[in-house]
C-alpha positions in Angstrom: 1.1 -32.4 -69.4 2.6 -29.4 -71.0 5.5 -27.9 -69.2 3.9 -24.4 -69.2 0.7 -25.8 -67.8 2.6 -27.5 -65.0 4.5 -24.3 -64.2 1.2 -22.3 -64.1 -0.3 -24.8 -61.6 2.8 -24.6 -59.4 2.7 -20.8 -59.4 -1.0 -20.9 -58.6 -0.5 -23.3 -55.7 2.5 -21.3 -54.3 0.6 -18.0 -54.7 -2.6 -19.2 -53.0 -0.6 -20.8 -50.2 1.3 -17.5 -49.6 -2.0 -15.5 -49.5 -3.6 -18.0 -47.1 -0.5 -17.8 -44.9 -0.4 -14.0 -44.8 -4.1 -13.7 -44.2 -3.8 -16.2 -41.3 -1.0 -14.1 -39.8 -3.2 -11.0 -40.0 -6.1 -12.8 -38.3 -3.8 -14.1 -35.5 -2.2 -10.7 -35.1 -5.6 -9.1 -34.8 -6.8 -11.7 -32.2 -3.6 -11.2 -30.3 -4.1 -7.4 -30.3 -7.6 -7.8 -29.1 -6.5 -10.2 -26.3 -3.8 -7.8 -25.1 -6.2 -4.8 -25.1 -8.9 -6.7 -23.3 -6.4 -8.1 -20.7 -5.8 -4.6 -19.4 -9.6 -4.0 -19.3 -10.1 -7.2 -17.3 -7.5 -6.1 -14.8 -9.3 -2.7 -14.3 -12.6 -4.5 -13.8 -11.1 -6.7 -11.1 -9.9 -3.6 -9.3 -13.4 -2.1 -9.6 -12.4 0.7 -11.9 -15.0 1.2 -14.6 -15.0 3.9 -17.3 -17.5 6.7 -16.7 -18.5 6.7 -20.4 -17.9 3.3 -21.8 -15.8 3.3 -24.9 -14.1 6.6 -24.0 -11.0 6.4 -21.9 -11.3 9.9 -20.6 -12.5 9.8 -17.0 -12.5 6.7 -14.7 -14.6 6.7 -11.5 -15.6 10.4 -11.6 -15.9 12.2 -8.2 -19.3 12.8 -6.7 -18.9 16.6 -7.2 -16.6 17.9 -9.8 -16.2 21.2 -8.0 -14.2 19.5 -5.2 -11.6 18.2 -7.7 -11.3 21.3 -10.0 -10.7 23.7 -7.1 -7.1 22.5 -7.0 -6.5 23.2 -10.7 -5.8 26.8 -11.8 -8.3 28.5 -14.1 -5.6 29.0 -16.7 -5.0 25.2 -16.9 -8.8 24.6 -17.1 -9.1 27.1 -19.9 -6.2 25.6 -21.8 -7.7 22.1 -21.5 -11.1 23.3 -22.7 -9.6 25.1 -25.6 -7.5 22.1 -26.7 -10.6 19.8 -26.5 -12.6 22.3 -28.6 -9.9 22.5 -31.2 -9.4 18.7 -31.3 -13.1 17.8 -31.5 -14.2 20.7 -33.7 -16.5 21.9 -30.9 -18.4 18.6 -30.6 -16.9 17.4 -27.3 -17.9 18.7 -23.9 -15.8 18.4 -20.7 -17.9 17.2 -17.8 -15.2 17.3 -15.1 -11.5 17.3 -14.8 -9.4 15.3 -12.3 -5.8 14.2 -12.0 -5.2 10.6 -13.0 -3.0 8.7 -10.6 0.1 7.1 -11.9 0.2 3.3 -11.7 
């Protein structure tokens, strides 16, 4: 075999092995990330906490009537929250209710 041909095959094998290894690390990292994110979700489900709108982590277990919970919040704070959400979403989002989230 020619020396150049042997060098080319060696570089090909090393390059393909490197790509395979890096892609494997990306896949394993993605699976680990999914596992970690889902682990927190499973803990919430065991406690009976379910999102009000699945896929959006905005409100969990909304109160029966939102008026009871928003009476404790000043109108200025509510206006600031509504304005911030409108700016952030470009006017596409709508706030259904506001409540304080307990620290855990």
